[in-house]
N, C-alpha and C positions, 0 to 999 in steps of 0.2 A: 669428339668424343667428351663426356661430363669431365669436370675437374676432380681431382681428389676429394672426397668427401660427399660429392652428388651422385651416388652410384643406386638409388631406390629408385626404380621406376614408379611413376604416380600415373601418367596417362599418355593418350598419343592424340594427337589432333590434326587437322587440314587447315592451311591457310593458303591465300595466294600472296604470291610474292610483292605486288605493289601495296597489300596492305599492312607490310610489316614498316614501321615508321624507320625514318634515316636520321643519323645524328652524326655530324661531323663529315668524314669520308666514307661512312659505311652504315650498315643497318645497325639498331640497337642490340642485335645479338652477335654483332662482331667484337671478337676479344672478350667475350664474357668473364673468363678468369682473371684478366687483369682490372675490369669493371669490379667484380665483387671484391677482390682484395683492396681496393679503393674504397667502397663502402664500407668494408669492415674496419679500415683502418681511421674513417673519419666517425663512424657511429657505433662503433664496438664491434667486438668479437661476434660472429653470428648474426650480423644485421642482415648481411646478404642472403642468408638461408631463407628469407620471406618469399624470395624470388626463386622458381624451379630453373634449374637449368636447361636449356632447348638443345637437342641433338636433330639437326636439320639434314633432309634429303629431298632432293628435289625429283617431282615425278618427270618422268622422259618426256620430251617434247610438249612440256606444258609449264605453265607457271604456278601450278599446283605444289604445295611445299607439305612434305608428309613430318610432323615434329612430335618427336617424342621427349617428354618432359622428365627430368630426373631430380630428386631432392635429398635430403640429408637425413629423411625420417623414415625409419624401417617399419611402416604401418601402411595397412590398406588404406587408399585415400577414396573420399567421396565428395561429392558436391557441398559446400557448406550449407545450402539450401534444404540437403536432403537429410542432414542432421536432426536428430532431438531437439527440443527448446531449450533444454538446460546446457546440453552440450554447444548448441549455437550460440547461447550467450556468451559462454566462456570463450570460444574461439573469436566471436564479435570483438569483445573486449582485447583479447591478445592481438587481433589484427590493428585495431586502432592504436595501440601502443606502439606496435611495430612500425607502422607507417609513420606516426608522431617522430620516431626516433631517427627518421631519414632527414631531418631538417639539416644537420651538418653538410649531408652531400647535396642535397638540393640548393644549398647556398655556396658551394664549392664552384670557384669560376673553371676548373677542368671538368668536373664531370655533372655539374648541376644541370645543364640542360639536357643531357642523357637520362639521367635519374628521373626527371620531370616527364620525358617521354616515356619510360619503362611504366610509370603508374598509370598510362590508358590500357585497359583492358577490352578484349575483343567483345565478351558479353558477361553476363552476371554468373554464368557457369564457368567462370574461369578461376573463381575462388574456390580452392579445393580445402579438405581438412584430411590431414594425414595424422591420425591419431588425436592428440591434443594440440596440434599444430596447424596453423593455416598458412598456405601456401598458394602463391598464385602462378597461374599458367596463361598462356597467351597473353603474358604482358608484351607492351611496346606493339601492339597490334589493334588495328581500328578497321571496321568494315567501311565501305565507301560512303555510305549514306550519313555515317557519324563526323566524316570530313567537309561534308556539304556547304555547312555553315557555320557561322559563330552558335546558334541557337540549337542546332542539330548536337553539336558537339557538348553543349551544356547538359542538353538532355541526356545523351548517352550516358555522359560521366555520374548524372545524378542517378542512373539506373544500374551501374556497375561500382565503381571504387567510391564515389564521390559520399557514400552514406558511410564510409569508414574513415574519411579524411578528416583533418581538422579544418576549421573555417578560414585558416590562414594557408592553407594548402591546397594546391591546385595541380592537377596534370597540366601539361603543356605540348602543344604540338610544334615540331621544329620550323621554323620560319614564318609562324604565326603568333600574333599577340593574344591570341584568345585564352580565357581563364574560365574556369568551372569551379568556383569555391567548394570546399567540402561542407559536409551537413552537420559535422560534430563540433559542437562548442569550444573553443580553444581552452584547453584546460589552464594554460598561464593566465588567460584572464580571468577565468574562473578563482583562481588562486589569488590574483592580485585584488579582485573583489574582496576575498575573505579576509586578506591581509589588512585591506583599509579598514573593513568592518572592525576586525579585531582591534585595529590601533584606537579607531574611535571609542569603541566600548571602554578600552583599558584608559584611553584619558579621559573619559567621563568618571570612571570609578576612581582614578587617580584624584580627580579635581574633587570629587565628593569627599574622599578621606583628607585630603588637604583641608577643606573648608570644617571637616569635624574636628580635625586636630587643631586648628586655628580656635575654634570656640572652646576648645578645653573639654568637651564631652562627645560621646558618640552619638551618632545621628540616631533619633527618635523613631523608633517603630510604631506609627501610630494608627497604622491601617487596622489592625485587628479589633481594637477598641470601637474605632469608629465604624465598622463594618456591622459589629454586633448592634450598637447604637440604632444603626439605619434599619436594621432587620426588626427589632422591637418596636421602632418606630412605625414602620409600616403595619405591623400587626396592630398596633394601638389604633391608627387610623381606620383599619379594617372593622374592628370592633365598634367604633364610635359612629360610624355610617349609618344612618337611619336605614332601617330593614335588613341591617347584616344578621342581627339576632331576633328572630320571630318564634314566639312560643305560641302554640295553638289554643285558641280562647276555650275555657271551660264551659260545658253547657249546663244549663240549669237542672235540679233534681227533678226526677220523673214522679207525677204526682201518685200515679198508681202503685209505684214501688214503696214511696212512703204510707200510703194507705194501707198496705199491707204489713208493712213493718208494725205500724201502730196496734194494729187489730191482734197480730202476733203477741205484741208486748203486753197490751189489755190481758189475753187470754192466760199470759205466764202469771201476771199479777193475781189473776182472780184464783187460780190454782194454789198459788203460794199461799195466799191469804185462808183458803179452804184448809189445806195441810196444818197450817198454823192453828188454826182453832180447832183442829181435831186433836191435836197434841194434848190440849188440857183434859180429854174426856177419859173415862175409863177404858180398858181395851176392848171390854164386851160392847159397849156403847159407842165404840168408832163407826163410822160408815164405813161398811164392807166393800161397797162398790168401788172404793177411791183405791183399793190394792186388788180389783178385779175378781172378789167373791160375791156370791149372790145373797140377798139378806136373809136371816134367820127367819124361820115362820112364827106366826104369833103362839102357836101352841106351845113350841120350844123355847119360847122365851123365858128367862129365868124369874122365878116369883120375885115379887117386891119382897125388899128388906123385911117389911114389918108383918107379912102375910104369913097366917098359921095354919095348919091341913086341919 
């Protein structure tokens, strides 16, 4: 029966007895209660909840095992690959962290080999999602073709648990020296790289500040004026380049237009002279055609000033 806490059904599977890995004097499923307690003691309370607990029943007259898996999370369980992308990303991160937390147990001389064997999964469907928790079933089990050679073992690991293991972690086969390193870059190495980079940057800043203090003045920030000067210099060079500024050449005057303009000006001058000369005449003597009137008839013309009837 499941230990206290692992009372929520996750799923049921069928495996053959020879496919369950052995560690020590029995299978990895032997004494899981004591094994889980040891893992929690080394890696923190609840670390063992990453592994579902098996309840095994052998089928009569067969090596086929019917396994019911129970966990600590009261949620409907589905395969990890069947979840939506956002939920899958959250569960992936949680699974990576949960597996990384098993390092103390993997390095433990008492249960290290057993925990390394537990990291082997039968297939990619052995990774389940119970609500917002990743849970492993069919752990400590491998199909026969995955144990045929070291290359087959590495290929099988890459397709199952390897994509969630740190690069310095590997499942192991009891009695074999085979390894299949994880695909996740070790967070510890990333942290060390960041720390080294930060230290180098801090040292450079400290050296710059020390040099500025020794000279008695702050480091000069000359790059903004230099940048502006460079921009203006480029503009000036562009303007001075031959062909940069080309103006369209003006064409010569049109002779026909000039002749028409001169004729119009001549006509205006003639009319101006005529009007000026008419201004000095008596009103009755002005040329009536200039104002659009017909000339007076000879009989209607006024008598001269010296004539008498």
